[in-house]
N, C-alpha and C positions, 0 to 999 in steps of 0.2 A: 504494500500500500504506500502511497506517496502523497505529500501535500507541501505547501509552500513554506509554512512556518511551524515551529514546534508547538506553539499554542493552539494551532488549528488541528493538530493531529494527536492530541492526547488520547490515549486509549485506556480502557479499564479492563479488568480481568474478564468481566462479562462480555465486553466487545471481542476479546480474544477467543472466548468460548464460542461465540456465534460464528466467528470466522472458521474455527476448527470444525464446528459442526457442518458448515457448508462444504468444507473440504473433506468431509466424511472421515475425520480423524477422531480417535478415541481420546477423550480428555485425560483418562488415567495413564495413557502412554506418553503424555507430554511432560517435559521438564517444567519446573515451577516458574522459570523466568521466560516471559515472552518479550521479544524485542521488536519494536515498531520503528520503521524507517521514515525519516523526513529529510527533505532536501534543504541545504543551506541556501541563503539568499544569493551567494556568489558561486554557486555550484558550477555553473557553466563557464564562468570566467576563470576558474581554477583549472579547467580542463587543459588549457594551453600550457600550463606549467608542469604537467605531469604526463609521463609516458609509461604505459604498462609494458613490461617485458616478461615474456614466458621464459622461465629458467628451469633447466634440468637439474638433476641432483649435483652434478659436478659444478655447475655455475653457482648454485645456491650454497654449496659447501665452501666454495672459493670465496664468496662474498662474506659469508658469516664468519670466516676465519681471518677477515681483514684484508683479503686480496682486492685488487682493483680490476675494473673492466675497461678495456680500451677499444674504441671504434677506429678502424684504420681503413684508409683508402683515399685516393685522389678524387677530385670532383667528378671525373668521368668513370670512376670505379663503382661497382656495386659494393656497398659497405659490408665489412665484416666486423665482428666483435671478437676480441681476444681475451682469454684469461692468461695466466702465466705460461700455460702449456697446451692450450687448445685454441682452435679457430672455428668460428661459427659464421655461416651465412646469416645476414640480418635482413629480414623482410617484414614489411607491414602486412598484417593479415586482418581480415574482417570477420566479425561474428554477428550472427542474427540475434543473439541474446545481449541484453544490456549488462555491461560490466560495471559494477558500482564500487566506488572507493569510499570507505568509511573511516572516520577517525578512530573508532574502536568497535569491537564486537566481542561478545562472549561466546566461547566455544563449549560444546556439551561437556567436555571433560573438566571444565572450569566451574561448572555449576553444582551447587549443593542440592541434591535431590530431596533432602528433608526440609528445605526452606519453604517459607510461605509463598504462595503463588503471587506474582506481581508482574507489572509491565514496565519496561525500560525503553526510553527513546534513544535511537541511534541516528546520528547525523550523516547524510550522504554528501560528500564533498565533491564528487565528480561522477559523471556517467560517460561510459566509453563504448564505442562499437568497433574500435580497432585496437590492435596491440602489436608489438614487435615479436616476431616469431624467430626462434633460433634453430638452426640446423647445422650440426657439426659437419665440417668439410675439411678437405686437405688444405694445408697452408698453401697460399698462392705465391710460390717462390720462383716462378718463371721470370718475373721482373728482376729478381736478384741476379740470376744467371745472365740476363740481358745487360744489366748494369755493369757487372764485372767483365763481361766479354767485350763491351764497347770500348773500354780503355784498359787493356791488360798491361801489366808491368813488363817493360822490355829491357830493363837494366838501368844503371846509373845515368847513362847518357840520355835516356828518354824516360824519365821517372813518371810522367803523367800524373793523374790525380786518382785518388781512391775515395772511399766512403768510410766515415766513422760508424760505429755501431749505432749511435743515436740517429744518424741520417738514414741508415738502413731500416731502423725500426719505423721511421716515418714513411718510408717509401715502399716497404714490402709488407704485404698483408699476411702476417704470420705472428704467432705468439713469440715471446722472447726465447723460450726453449726450442721451438720449432725453427726459428731463425738461426740459432746456434747450430742445430743439427744440419740445416741446409748449407751453412757456411762451410762446415766440415765436409759435407757431401760434394760441394762444388770445388773443394780443394783450394779454398780462399786462404791467402796468406796475409797476416797482419804486419804491415811495415810502418813504423813510426805512428802507430795508432790508426792507420787507415787500412781497410781490407782491400786486397788486390787479387786478381787472378794473374797467373804467369802466362805470358804469351807462349805459344807452342814452340816456336823456333828457339826462344830464349830458354825454355825448360830444357830443350835438347842440348843447347850450348852448355848449361850448367851441369847436366848429367854427363856430357862428354868430358868435362873437366875431371869429374870423379872417375870415370872409366879410364881416362888417360893416366891418372895417378895410379890406378890399380895396375895398369900395364907397366908403368915405370918401376913398380915394386914387385912385379911378377906375382901378384896375388891371384889366386884362383877365385872363381865367381862366388864361392862360399867362404872365403877367408879374408873378408874386407874389414879393416879397422876404422871405426867411425871418428874417434877423437883426433887422431893424427891426420886424417884426411881433411877434416874441417879446419884444423889449425894451419895446415900447409896451404890451403886454397883461400884462406880468409882475406888475403890482399887482392884477390882477383874479383870476388863478388861479395855482396853483403852477407854477413854471417847468417842472418835470418833466412835468406834465400837458400844458402848452402844447407842449413839444417833442414829446412822444409823439403828440399829436393832429395836429400839423402834419405829422410824418413819416408818419403812417398815411394821411392823406387828401390829401397833396400830394407831388409828386416833382420832382426837377430836370428841366428841359427840355433841358439840355445847352448852353443859351445863357447868356450873361452880359450884365448891364446895361452898356450902352456907357458908357465913361468911368470906371466904378467896378470892374469885374471881378467884381461880386457875382453869384452864381448866381441865375438865374430859376427859378421853380417853377410847376407846373401841377397841376390836380386829378388824383388817381388815380381815374379814372372809375368803375371797378367798386366800389371801396371806398366812395365817396361815394354811389353809387346804392344800395348795400346798406344803408347807414345810413338813408337816407330810406325805403326799402322796409320795413325793420324797424320804424321809427316808425309807419308807416301800418298795418302788420299787427298791431302790439301791441294796438291798440285794438279790432280785430275779427279774430278767428281766421280767419274765412272772409270773402272779399271778392269781389263780382262782378268777374270778370276785366276786362271792358271798362272799368268804373268805376275799378278799381284802376290799370290802365295809364295812363288819362288823368290821374288824380290824382298818380300817381307822377312822370310826366314833368313835370307842371306844378310839382311841389314842389322838384325838384332845381335847383341853381344853373345859370345860363346857361353853356352849353358842355359840359354833361354829358348824354349820351344814354343812356336806359335800355333794357334788353332783358331778356327772360325768362331768358337764360343767366346773368344776374347773380344770380338767385335760388337758385343751386345750393346745396343744403343748408340753405337758409333757409325756402323755401316751395316748394310744388308746385302745378301747374295740373291741375285735374280737368276734362277735356273730356267726361266720360261723363254729365254732368248738363246741364240746360238751365235757365237760362243757365249758361255755363261760369264756374267759380270758381277763385280762387287761395286756397290753404290754408296758413297759417303752420305750419311743422313743423320741429322741431329733433330731432336724434337723441337728445338728452337726455330728450325726452318719451317715448321708446320703451323697451320692455323690454330688458334686457341679454341675456336668454336668447334663443337663436337662433330657435326656433319661435315664441315670443311676439313677437319682432321682426317676422317676416314676417307674422304674423297681424294685427299692428297696422297695418302698411303697407297690406295689402290691405283693411283696414277703411276706410282713407282713400279708396282707389280701387282698382279691380280690375286695371287695366292700367298698367304702368310701362315707359317707355323705359329701356334700360340706364344711360344717363348720368344719368337722374333718380334711379334707385334707388341708384346707387353710393355717394353720400355718406352714405346712411343705413345701409349695411351693411358699409362697408369696414373698420370697426373689428372686424368678426367674422372677418376674414381673418387669415392668418398666412403666414410664409415658405413653408410647405408646402401651404397651402390658398388658392389664388388665387380672385379674385372670380368668375371664370368657372365654376369648379367649385362654388363656394358657390351661385350662382344656379341652376346646373343641378340641384343637389340639392333646392333648396327652392322652385323656381318652375317653371312650365310656359311654354315659349317658343312664341309664335305670331306671325303676321304680320298686321298691320292696315294696309291701304292701302300695302303695300310696305314698312312699317316694322316691325322686330322689336320685340315687346313681351313683357314678363314678367307672367304672371298667376299665380293661386294654383295650387299643385300639384294639389290636389284640389278639385273643384267642390263647393259646399255646397248 
């Protein structure tokens, strides 16, 4: 029930009984306190000062524990809301029911069942038919990769500009924890407080300094010493770049150099193979597969074995043409929009194995949209020589 002022809507216990009877409720089943609603005089003017937000358990717990909520996105972006470690799509939703905001309300568990029956007035301060709906989504880190790729670090002679963490938090639609994970995934390096990506040829140059020093010392691929390598090369390139490159392309073997206790290192095979593959493919977008495989294996350091599985997300093999080719392909070269993404993929080739397609569409998934459902909606599954393949949904 509603009325304009509290004095006009005073109700007695008898009034409450009449209403209960019309609603076919048993008086004996009701709690002793009845609450009658009335609208404040400035109810509608307060509406512009309040926004209702639907919160799941994670958001609710985050806020009640003192966490903050941040809305991120440029003017042209669809807004997202971030907690410390999750990102949510933020959309306005409508409801056919009135949503009332009250200063106070008594809940059943707060009422004394043995109390005398009485009626209490409750003031409605706002009436709403819309609210903000949250839907958890993947962090939108494509922009991060674009920003880092647009001005990579090429060495002391071409330092360029980077981004501070604060700048990236403003530009990238991701929570703080997700942004940190994305920076690590993108192999971003922090130089003098600015995050940078290393340009591919420059990475190869620094890696070559390390391998050349290995050759000078006649070290085997699994007998590399980190500290002496970094000390020796420190005058040639920034220490942070040397440390980053060493850690990215070499890993501890678990063994120590006898007599010194110093940890021995070996090549990270996949990382090294991908570096050389990218260098080969940057000069030619499409490469004869047989020629590429031969050149690739010949170019990598001794002890590194190449395989097509190492090209995941970097290039794809097209066996539908003769001769077979390998095509350099980054998801950054593909449209962000879902239908456009799949059209672009099928323009490269008509049939894709699931593991081939996954790195190019996984950013389109969400906690509620798994990759299997995404592929089922936008591709047609068939079998070729006993292997499941995804093709265009509609033949052209």
